[in-house]
C-alpha positions, 0 to 999 in steps of 0.5 A: 476476491483476494485482498490487500495485505495490511503490510502492503497498505502500511507501506503505502501509507508511509510513502503517501505521507512522504517518507523515504524507503529508509524511514518507511522500513524503520516505521514498519520494523517498529510495528507500533502503529506509527503509520496510523499516527502519520495518516491521522496527522496528514489526512485525519483518518485511521488505518482502517479508513485508509485501508478501505479507501486504498482497497476501493481505489486500487481497482482504478489502477492499471493492470501490470504483469508481475516480473517473477510470476507473470501474474496480472495485478492492479497495483500502486507502483513507486518507480518500478516496484509494486507497493500494494497489489491486488491480483486479477482473477482470470 
């Protein structure tokens, strides 16, 4: 089974913690673990725990069809953009 990338989950963490796109890009470009501090302050979990929760929950999200490849995936979506996705094995 495929799995979520760390980057996708880091991006999701930033959005879940209330950051906008600009703030999220800034934190992810730093690559200093700032998203982990946000997660701990907001939810009392570290990145590994958040990753495991997201990995368990994504299976309960709707299946969407990706625009470019046409592949199907479970996905967390913000607007019309997928943040984290797990491709469905057919």
